[in-house]
C-alpha atoms as one frame of an Amber mdcrd trajectory, in Angstrom:
protein
  -0.127  -0.222  -0.113   1.476   3.319  -0.862   0.646   7.048   0.644  -2.238
   7.685  -1.553  -3.417   4.406  -0.824  -3.181   5.266   2.453  -4.914   8.215
   2.202  -7.607   6.836   0.353  -8.133   3.959   3.034  -8.752   7.743   5.278
 -11.441   8.568   3.124 -13.056   5.167   2.510 -12.260   3.694   6.002 -11.644
   0.468   3.981  -9.000  -2.081   4.878  -6.102  -1.881   7.415  -3.817   0.641
   6.668  -1.360  -0.045   9.632   1.218  -2.438   7.504   1.577   0.423   5.209
   1.740   3.165   7.775   4.699   1.411   9.254   6.238   0.412   6.489   6.214
   4.084   5.213   7.032   5.597   8.916  10.064   3.045   8.919  11.364   3.987
   5.252  13.338   6.869   5.964  11.955   8.048   2.615  12.176  11.690   3.334
  10.630  12.609   0.254   7.379  11.497   1.955   7.441  14.669   4.526   5.980
  17.277   2.182   2.963  15.068   1.470   2.346  13.628   4.612   2.960  17.407
   6.126   0.365  18.716   3.426  -2.252  15.535   4.491  -1.817  16.216   7.963
  -2.923  20.001   7.282  -5.712  19.184   5.580  -6.791  16.627   7.763  -6.397
  19.268  10.705  -9.111  21.544   8.713 -11.592  19.001   7.786 -11.341  17.655
  11.843 -10.025  14.628  11.180  -8.833  13.238  14.012  -8.135   9.527  12.334
  -6.122  10.967   9.446  -4.191  13.389  11.277  -3.224  10.323  13.981  -2.042
   8.544  10.992   0.006  10.893   9.275   1.783  12.700  12.566   2.805   9.194
  13.019   4.564   8.774   9.811   6.579  12.634  10.466   7.143  11.234  14.210
   8.897   8.277  12.857  10.413  10.145  10.134  11.485  12.924  11.771  11.662
  12.692  15.271  12.859  15.869  17.367  12.469  17.956  13.667   8.857  17.054
  13.628   8.283  18.390  17.335   7.086  22.170  15.991   4.784  20.658  13.854
   3.139  17.627  15.872   2.887  20.047  18.834   1.152  22.885  17.094  -0.884
  19.909  15.646  -1.724  18.573  19.684  -2.843  22.535  19.984  -5.429  21.605
  18.103  -8.278  19.888  19.759 -10.663  18.312  17.066 -14.228  16.660  18.348
 -14.374  13.055  19.401 -10.543  12.919  19.895  -8.538  12.327  22.992  -5.138
  12.817  21.732  -4.020   9.569  23.447  -2.040   8.502  20.513  -0.787  11.471
  19.578   0.350  12.318  23.259   2.188   9.257  23.180   4.173  10.402  20.309
   5.053  13.522  21.287   6.241  11.659  24.735   8.770   9.389  22.743  10.148
  12.284  21.034  10.612  14.339  24.129  11.804  11.444  26.306  14.455  10.632
  23.367  15.554  14.511  23.035  14.680  16.947  25.775  17.641  19.044  24.913
  16.512  19.634  21.404  12.566  19.616  22.288  12.313  22.283  25.254  13.006
  25.650  22.783   9.658  24.879  21.177   7.766  23.670  24.261   9.163  27.378
  25.804   8.333  29.125  23.197   4.898  27.905  22.707   4.635  28.814  26.607
   5.408  32.448  25.468   2.604  32.626  22.822  -0.709  34.723  22.554  -3.160
  31.900  21.546  -4.678  29.929  24.955  -4.403  26.245  22.967  -0.888  27.012
  22.219   0.126  28.181  25.461  -1.731  25.014  26.936   0.405  22.564  24.707
   3.529  24.238  25.696   2.744  23.561  29.471   1.592  20.461  28.661   5.096
  19.312  26.787   6.694  21.054  29.449   5.952  18.278  32.194   7.916  15.845
  30.428  10.905  18.184  29.526  10.822  19.893  33.322  14.025  21.830  35.309
  13.904  23.407  38.365  14.424  26.207  36.994  10.762  26.024  35.524   8.791
  26.798  38.368   8.910  30.249  38.130   7.357  29.879  34.619   4.690  27.871
  36.453   4.317  29.806  38.726   3.473  32.706  36.546   1.282  30.508  34.166
  -0.805  29.649  37.219  -2.019  33.159  37.336  -3.138  32.690  34.106  -6.816
  33.695  33.371  -7.972  30.758  31.269  -8.925  28.275  34.198  -7.535  25.364
  31.276  -4.160  26.623  31.411  -4.120  26.885  35.312  -5.562  22.889  34.958
  -2.667  22.260  32.725   0.248  23.960  35.138  -0.782  21.461  37.589  -0.579
  18.584  35.547   2.979  19.822  34.915   3.395  20.475  38.237   3.509  16.709
  39.506   6.789  16.184  37.369   8.495  18.132  40.211   6.837  16.134  42.536
   9.918  16.409  44.622  10.090  20.029  45.122   8.339  21.729  47.845   7.722
  24.793  45.599   5.488  22.727  43.481   3.936  21.408  46.231   2.861  24.589
  47.342   1.730  25.646  44.234  -0.554  23.006  44.459  -1.702  23.324  47.608
  -2.618  26.993  46.470  -4.802  26.239  43.573  -7.167  24.158  46.092  -8.470
  28.057  46.704  -8.793  28.246  43.024 -12.087  30.736  42.238 -12.755  27.609
  39.259 -14.080  24.689  40.720 -12.609  22.172  38.450  -9.192  23.749  39.252
 -10.152  22.788  42.421 -11.050  19.376  41.493  -7.346  19.449  39.636  -5.607
  20.481  42.560  -6.935  17.841  45.223  -6.303  15.094  42.199  -2.774  16.019
  41.828  -2.248  16.364  45.109  -1.681  12.587  45.759   1.906  12.533  43.607
   3.528  14.555  46.270   2.404  11.752  49.027   2.324  14.406  51.814   0.719
  13.464  54.695   0.537  17.098  55.900  -1.696  17.517  52.474  -4.968  15.955
  54.343  -5.039  19.214  57.033  -5.388  21.350  53.752  -8.206  18.902  52.092
 -10.386  18.880  55.244 -11.807  22.705  54.650 -13.393  21.429  51.016 -15.089
  19.107  52.472 -17.634  22.026  52.339 -16.870  23.185  48.946 -19.788  23.863
  47.088 -19.218  21.892  43.849 -19.633  18.388  44.145 -16.972  17.038  41.666
 -14.763  18.922  43.866 -15.984  17.111  46.957 -16.030  13.322  45.392 -12.150
  13.852  44.750 -11.379  14.207  48.187 -11.957  10.407  48.802  -9.624   8.736
  46.701  -6.849  11.473  47.412  -7.206  11.104  51.080  -7.156   7.261  50.547
  -4.110   7.263  48.299  -2.052   9.456  50.913   0.624   7.758  53.156  -1.503
   9.070  56.172   0.421   8.627  59.508  -1.070   7.751  62.821  -1.310  11.419
  63.485  -3.584  12.213  60.503  -5.714   9.228  60.698  -8.318  10.606  62.933
  -8.993  13.641  60.980  -8.786  11.697  57.523 -11.026   9.061  58.736 -13.458
  11.387  60.066 -13.030  13.658  56.746 -14.376  10.641  54.943 -16.976   9.551
  56.970 -18.436  13.121  56.331 -18.421  12.352  52.937 -19.881   9.370  53.010
 -23.268  10.986  54.044 -23.110  13.605  51.576 -26.356  14.407  49.493 -24.553
  13.670  46.382 -23.709   9.745  45.346 -20.788  10.484  43.651 -19.265  12.212
  47.015 -20.403   9.312  49.185 -18.648   6.883  45.833 -15.458   8.728  46.168
 -15.710   8.540  50.194 -15.955   4.661  49.987 -13.014   4.328  47.925 -11.105
   6.269  50.361 -11.990   4.125  53.323 -11.473   1.134  51.337  -7.720   2.453
  50.924  -7.652   3.253  54.816  -8.933   0.015  55.902 -11.888   1.296  57.521
 -13.869   1.854  59.373 -15.434  -1.429  57.823 -18.640  -1.068  59.838 -19.399
   2.325  58.339 -19.058   1.121  55.165 -21.334  -1.930  55.705 -24.031   0.370
  57.078 -23.999   2.123  53.373 -24.446  -1.354  51.756 -27.759  -0.542  50.925
 -27.364   2.667  49.408 -29.984   3.751  46.857 -27.610   4.769  44.192 -25.563
   1.705  42.462 -22.213   3.378  41.540 -22.055   4.353  45.761 -22.885   0.107
  46.480 -20.047  -0.921  43.791 -17.769   1.332  45.572 -19.012   0.086  48.996
 -18.684  -3.733  47.494 -15.023  -2.876  46.152 -14.015  -1.240  49.445 -15.278
  -4.188  51.646 -13.769  -6.657  49.568 -10.420  -5.254  49.791 -10.600  -5.498
  53.766 -12.775  -8.766  53.272 -12.289 -11.244  56.531 -15.177 -13.047  58.126
 -17.131 -10.246  59.592 -18.476  -8.887  56.218 -19.376 -12.391  55.131 -23.015
 -12.033  55.161 -22.682  -8.088  53.942 -20.526  -9.328  50.804 -23.218 -12.066
  50.115 -26.111  -9.596  49.810 -23.932  -7.523  47.458 -23.519 -10.616  45.539
 -27.042 -10.767  45.042 -27.480  -6.986  44.260 -29.737  -5.946  42.026 -27.007
  -3.877  39.828 -24.844  -6.084  37.450 -22.296  -3.204  37.655 -22.174  -3.830
  41.494 -22.090  -7.634  40.982 -18.853  -7.337  38.395 -16.637  -4.799  40.221
 -17.739  -7.194  43.423 -15.931 -10.196  41.337 -13.235  -8.321  40.735 -11.971
  -7.123  43.920 -12.584 -10.239  45.159 -10.036 -11.378  42.870  -7.758  -9.785
  44.616  -8.025 -10.619  47.907  -6.269 -13.001  50.122  -9.632 -14.082  52.238
 -10.372 -17.901  52.396 -14.347 -16.887  52.068 -13.777 -15.434  48.670 -13.703
 -18.357  46.535 -17.088 -19.729  47.234 -18.338 -15.966  46.698 -16.688 -15.928
  43.230 -17.687 -19.362  42.223 -21.401 -18.164  43.213 -20.845 -15.164  40.258
 -19.440 -17.532  37.754 -23.108 -18.757  37.468 -24.801 -14.742  37.630 -27.312
 -14.413  35.015 -25.351 -11.365  33.465 -22.671 -12.292  31.145 -20.280  -9.234
  32.445 -20.584 -10.834  35.518 -20.012 -14.363  34.828 -16.929 -13.469  32.788
 -15.341 -10.951  35.581 -15.954 -13.924  38.047 -14.226 -15.888  35.850 -11.377
 -14.405  35.942 -10.875 -13.598  39.522 -11.585 -17.143  39.945  -7.919 -17.857
  38.171  -6.125 -15.254  39.901  -7.385 -16.602  43.464  -6.228 -20.439  42.420
């Protein structure tokens, strides 16, 4: 298959183009660069992320660092229905192979006027970070655009051993934008500082449910020491009684990671929301012992297949001897997905 045939495939979606794409990408034929680049630009204008990905891959393999500015600019143009995961991976490979060669491009993008270019540069800086970049990130954290501020938080986690980066993420807990506050909560886990609990506690009263919902898993993820455990547990128990299901589910996951108290989790096993019950099921399975047997059997017969499936998977990762009969029963579940999950879980405990 030639380049022209790959381009026709993008239009028709007939056949598998990847053998030819791999061959073109590894050919070393730089005469392909102009037509591939032209096709990339056309697909960007047409909002065709599939065609863009194929051309981006060929360029990344053919040109390496030389393709980085063009591909980062393509990354800066979000397209409908596109998560950019493949493009992120190929850009990351280039940056890991030649960080010094890519840094000037990232820094020039950060200085650009256009928001999407600034965001792309700040995202790339997370892969190319140096301690001296803290000043650039601190300035960017004052950007008027909350999406830029959220991108900065992601890059700051690349400096997770730097107390200045930690303090900047803490400052974002007070950001006026609720999604930025949520992002700060989630990114704090990477700094693994038990003292972060003290900064998170006031957010149990945050007006945004999606901020409160992030607290559970972050607190549960942190290395909680004995001095912070009472406050962390109290916060999660408060969130477990929240009016919003997503908050209760997050609190259940956090309590599961902390190891309880399991009686509070048991009390919520009949929660009216299936997503909360699924989180409770996983949390109890993670801490399974004979005292939880009856509750786990109740959850194994939950009306929601999603609850039963999540329970099966979680039981497959525990060492409790009582897990086997539960999983065996779930292998006979009327729902196919539950049976499949249980069958896999059974092999994990065999």
